[in-house]
Backbone as CSV, one residue per row, in Angstrom:
resi,resn,N_x,N_y,N_z,CA_x,CA_y,CA_z,C_x,C_y,C_z
1,UNK,20.788,12.737,-15.219,19.587,12.197,-15.821,19.107,11.010,-15.009
2,UNK,17.848,10.970,-14.702,17.263,9.865,-13.978,17.230,8.641,-14.854
3,UNK,17.690,7.534,-14.330,17.642,6.282,-15.077,17.022,5.207,-14.208
4,UNK,16.205,4.376,-14.850,15.550,3.275,-14.182,15.859,2.018,-14.968
5,UNK,16.258,0.961,-14.290,16.615,-0.278,-14.915,15.813,-1.420,-14.302
6,UNK,14.978,-2.069,-15.117,14.185,-3.171,-14.653,14.911,-4.505,-14.907
7,UNK,14.594,-5.461,-14.073,15.112,-6.802,-14.266,14.175,-7.791,-13.590
8,UNK,14.353,-9.050,-13.877,13.596,-10.098,-13.224,12.537,-10.740,-14.077
9,UNK,12.310,-10.239,-15.251,11.299,-10.828,-16.134,11.759,-12.170,-16.650
10,UNK,10.829,-12.854,-17.274,11.149,-14.154,-17.846,9.919,-14.931,-18.185
11,UNK,10.105,-16.193,-18.418,9.022,-17.116,-18.748,8.607,-17.889,-17.501
12,UNK,7.330,-17.863,-17.206,6.835,-18.576,-16.047,5.509,-19.280,-16.415
13,UNK,5.240,-20.376,-15.759,4.010,-21.078,-16.010,2.854,-20.456,-15.252
14,UNK,1.649,-20.620,-15.748,0.482,-20.106,-15.012,0.462,-20.619,-13.566
15,UNK,0.175,-19.719,-12.685,0.205,-20.040,-11.257,1.543,-19.778,-10.603
16,UNK,2.532,-19.502,-11.378,3.867,-19.258,-10.873,4.060,-17.827,-10.382
17,UNK,5.282,-17.550,-9.966,5.625,-16.263,-9.379,6.895,-15.703,-9.970
18,UNK,6.973,-14.397,-10.004,8.189,-13.680,-10.368,8.276,-12.418,-9.554
19,UNK,9.491,-11.979,-9.330,9.726,-10.723,-8.666,10.544,-9.821,-9.582
20,UNK,9.981,-8.671,-9.923,10.669,-7.693,-10.752,11.357,-6.669,-9.846
21,UNK,12.484,-6.172,-10.351,13.223,-5.171,-9.621,13.425,-3.973,-10.513
22,UNK,13.416,-2.811,-9.901,13.691,-1.558,-10.610,14.732,-0.797,-9.808
23,UNK,15.909,-0.643,-10.370,16.979,0.081,-9.704,17.081,1.467,-10.270
24,UNK,17.011,2.454,-9.419,17.082,3.836,-9.855,18.480,4.382,-9.726
25,UNK,18.779,5.337,-10.527,20.117,5.963,-10.530,20.369,6.834,-9.299
26,UNK,19.330,7.134,-8.593,19.451,7.998,-7.433,18.267,7.717,-6.509
27,UNK,18.359,8.347,-5.331,17.269,8.166,-4.362,15.978,8.764,-4.879
28,UNK,14.973,7.917,-5.087,13.716,8.339,-5.615,12.516,7.819,-4.850
29,UNK,12.597,6.557,-4.443,11.423,5.908,-3.932,10.932,6.482,-2.598
30,UNK,11.766,7.173,-1.898,11.327,7.794,-0.668,10.922,9.249,-0.843
31,UNK,11.015,9.733,-2.099,10.727,11.114,-2.374,9.564,11.276,-3.339
32,UNK,9.506,10.406,-4.345,8.457,10.472,-5.348,7.717,9.154,-5.401
33,UNK,6.525,9.214,-5.963,5.771,8.004,-6.206,6.406,7.181,-7.308
34,UNK,6.626,5.924,-7.040,7.167,4.983,-7.998,6.023,4.060,-8.425
35,UNK,6.101,3.651,-9.663,5.013,2.812,-10.193,5.542,1.772,-11.179
36,UNK,4.752,0.726,-11.301,4.949,-0.267,-12.340,3.799,-0.173,-13.335
37,UNK,4.133,-0.131,-14.579,3.168,-0.168,-15.664,3.466,-1.413,-16.490
38,UNK,2.513,-1.800,-17.292,2.742,-2.882,-18.217,2.034,-2.617,-19.547
39,UNK,2.558,-3.212,-20.583,1.983,-3.045,-21.877,2.091,-4.338,-22.675
40,UNK,0.954,-4.892,-23.024,0.921,-6.060,-23.873,0.922,-5.605,-25.322
41,UNK,1.322,-6.505,-26.218,1.370,-6.133,-27.647,0.025,-5.587,-28.129
42,UNK,0.056,-4.456,-28.796,-1.105,-3.818,-29.369,-2.166,-3.407,-28.341
43,UNK,-1.741,-3.278,-27.108,-2.633,-2.824,-26.066,-2.106,-1.577,-25.406
44,UNK,-3.037,-0.897,-24.707,-2.687,0.325,-24.005,-1.774,0.036,-22.800
45,UNK,-0.826,0.899,-22.553,-0.056,0.788,-21.348,-0.946,1.070,-20.165
46,UNK,-0.840,0.263,-19.144,-1.676,0.432,-17.987,-0.878,0.405,-16.687
47,UNK,-1.408,1.135,-15.731,-0.828,1.156,-14.403,-1.092,-0.151,-13.699
48,UNK,-0.066,-0.738,-13.137,-0.209,-1.985,-12.392,-0.219,-1.732,-10.883
49,UNK,0.751,-0.994,-10.424,0.881,-0.707,-9.008,1.723,0.508,-8.801
50,UNK,1.507,1.179,-7.680,2.252,2.383,-7.340,2.471,2.425,-5.855
51,UNK,3.591,3.036,-5.473,3.898,3.209,-4.047,4.333,4.656,-3.824
52,UNK,3.701,5.316,-2.896,3.962,6.718,-2.611,5.134,6.843,-1.626
53,UNK,5.684,8.022,-1.530,6.796,8.224,-0.577,6.504,7.763,0.833
54,UNK,5.274,7.991,1.279,4.887,7.584,2.601,4.602,6.105,2.766
55,UNK,4.608,5.382,1.670,4.436,3.942,1.720,3.071,3.430,1.318
56,UNK,2.126,4.324,1.086,0.834,3.873,0.643,0.909,3.311,-0.753
57,UNK,0.070,2.339,-1.041,0.109,1.672,-2.328,-1.263,1.643,-2.962
58,UNK,-1.293,1.455,-4.271,-2.531,1.179,-4.955,-2.225,0.254,-6.109
59,UNK,-3.256,-0.511,-6.487,-3.114,-1.548,-7.476,-4.252,-1.533,-8.462
60,UNK,-3.980,-1.973,-9.656,-5.028,-2.222,-10.603,-5.905,-3.346,-10.056
61,UNK,-7.194,-3.247,-10.349,-8.100,-4.306,-9.858,-7.709,-5.671,-10.312
62,UNK,-7.153,-5.766,-11.489,-6.788,-7.057,-12.050,-5.678,-7.787,-11.303
63,UNK,-4.898,-7.037,-10.503,-3.768,-7.656,-9.817,-3.886,-7.597,-8.309
64,UNK,-4.925,-6.996,-7.780,-5.108,-6.923,-6.337,-5.150,-8.323,-5.737
65,UNK,-4.420,-8.476,-4.674,-4.343,-9.752,-4.013,-3.328,-10.696,-4.565
66,UNK,-2.768,-10.342,-5.713,-1.752,-11.194,-6.337,-0.377,-10.523,-6.444
67,UNK,-0.367,-9.232,-6.645,0.864,-8.488,-6.802,1.090,-7.606,-5.580
68,UNK,2.368,-7.415,-5.257,2.745,-6.560,-4.158,3.924,-5.665,-4.581
69,UNK,3.715,-4.375,-4.453,4.802,-3.441,-4.700,5.475,-3.101,-3.409
70,UNK,6.777,-3.031,-3.420,7.530,-2.716,-2.212,8.779,-1.963,-2.593
71,UNK,9.500,-1.501,-1.608,10.689,-0.705,-1.908,11.763,-0.986,-0.873
72,UNK,12.990,-0.734,-1.290,14.143,-0.749,-0.411,14.890,0.556,-0.737
73,UNK,14.604,1.575,0.044,15.154,2.891,-0.245,16.679,2.910,-0.175
74,UNK,17.234,2.099,0.719,18.680,2.063,0.855,19.353,1.574,-0.409
75,UNK,18.642,0.723,-1.148,19.168,0.157,-2.390,18.633,0.892,-3.648
76,UNK,17.865,1.924,-3.438,17.235,2.661,-4.544,16.468,1.687,-5.478
77,UNK,15.757,0.802,-4.855,15.127,-0.281,-5.632,13.632,-0.406,-5.242
78,UNK,12.835,-0.578,-6.263,11.426,-0.871,-6.112,11.176,-2.271,-6.690
79,UNK,10.344,-3.021,-6.021,10.052,-4.397,-6.412,8.599,-4.577,-6.757
80,UNK,8.356,-5.561,-7.563,6.980,-5.991,-7.840,6.957,-7.516,-7.709
81,UNK,6.398,-7.984,-6.621,6.236,-9.420,-6.416,4.919,-9.821,-7.070
82,UNK,5.007,-10.782,-7.983,3.859,-11.219,-8.744,3.595,-12.692,-8.444
83,UNK,2.437,-12.970,-7.943,2.030,-14.334,-7.635,0.805,-14.726,-8.437
84,UNK,0.561,-16.008,-8.504,-0.617,-16.530,-9.186,-0.742,-15.963,-10.590
85,UNK,0.341,-15.988,-11.308,0.377,-15.351,-12.620,-0.520,-16.112,-13.619
86,UNK,-1.111,-15.336,-14.502,-1.957,-15.886,-15.567,-1.464,-15.393,-16.915
87,UNK,-1.869,-16.049,-17.994,-1.453,-15.558,-19.309,-1.817,-14.098,-19.567
88,UNK,-2.847,-13.619,-18.932,-3.264,-12.244,-19.114,-2.255,-11.243,-18.508
89,UNK,-1.373,-11.738,-17.686,-0.308,-10.914,-17.127,0.891,-10.732,-18.067
90,UNK,0.880,-11.441,-19.162,1.963,-11.364,-20.111,2.062,-9.931,-20.694
91,UNK,3.192,-9.334,-20.574,3.404,-7.952,-21.030,4.840,-7.538,-20.786
92,UNK,5.191,-6.414,-21.311,6.441,-5.778,-20.916,6.119,-4.892,-19.733
93,UNK,6.875,-5.059,-18.682,6.661,-4.282,-17.430,7.681,-3.168,-17.363
94,UNK,7.180,-1.991,-17.055,8.020,-0.809,-17.020,7.990,-0.152,-15.648
95,UNK,9.134,0.258,-15.167,9.217,1.073,-13.980,9.031,2.539,-14.347
96,UNK,8.392,3.281,-13.486,8.033,4.656,-13.784,8.163,5.548,-12.565
97,UNK,8.555,6.787,-12.791,8.522,7.803,-11.746,8.129,9.133,-12.357
98,UNK,7.350,9.866,-11.622,6.933,11.220,-12.053,7.644,12.212,-11.149
99,UNK,8.488,13.014,-11.771,9.258,14.007,-11.032,8.878,15.381,-11.590
100,UNK,8.127,16.117,-10.813,7.727,17.483,-11.224,7.090,17.490,-12.572
101,UNK,6.134,16.611,-12.751,5.333,16.510,-13.950,6.071,15.972,-15.156
102,UNK,7.246,15.427,-14.934,8.009,14.790,-16.021,8.110,13.314,-15.736
103,UNK,7.782,12.507,-16.740,7.772,11.074,-16.589,9.142,10.480,-16.989
104,UNK,9.606,9.533,-16.190,10.814,8.772,-16.488,10.439,7.285,-16.511
105,UNK,11.025,6.583,-17.500,10.688,5.192,-17.711,11.934,4.350,-17.837
106,UNK,11.839,3.144,-17.361,12.858,2.151,-17.629,12.673,1.571,-19.015
107,UNK,13.557,0.692,-19.403,13.494,0.067,-20.716,12.482,-1.062,-20.780
108,UNK,12.080,-1.569,-19.659,11.092,-2.640,-19.592,11.727,-4.011,-19.490
109,UNK,10.967,-4.903,-18.890,11.348,-6.279,-18.791,10.179,-7.163,-19.146
110,UNK,10.415,-8.144,-19.991,9.349,-8.982,-20.529,8.972,-10.062,-19.527
111,UNK,7.656,-10.147,-19.322,7.095,-11.220,-18.508,6.161,-12.040,-19.416
112,UNK,6.404,-13.301,-19.513,5.598,-14.169,-20.334,5.071,-15.314,-19.457
113,UNK,3.764,-15.420,-19.409,3.130,-16.452,-18.610,2.484,-17.457,-19.603
114,UNK,3.030,-18.637,-19.656,2.557,-19.617,-20.629,2.923,-21.005,-20.194
115,UNK,2.077,-21.971,-20.546,2.366,-23.346,-20.220,3.431,-23.893,-21.187
């Protein structure tokens, strides 16, 4: 069974930075597209960033220029570097992979941006 485990969330002040990590149970990031989603309370889950096997990336407009998705295939890990954080970035962040039309999700890590 594919398992994804996120870590790195926490409380940060506006303008601060955090790096999230997603460790996969097996080699995935070089084979399938990996993505970060987030969901704020009572809001729709939204795609934040994705990285394809070939390395191409895409980002939600709201995070372009501030967030960077990257990978370390040797460690089966995908990262999300978040800079210039704002309160609007507060959400539970989830790691995601689509394998043959089946979605796999991590348990999520809470990011709270507040003074």
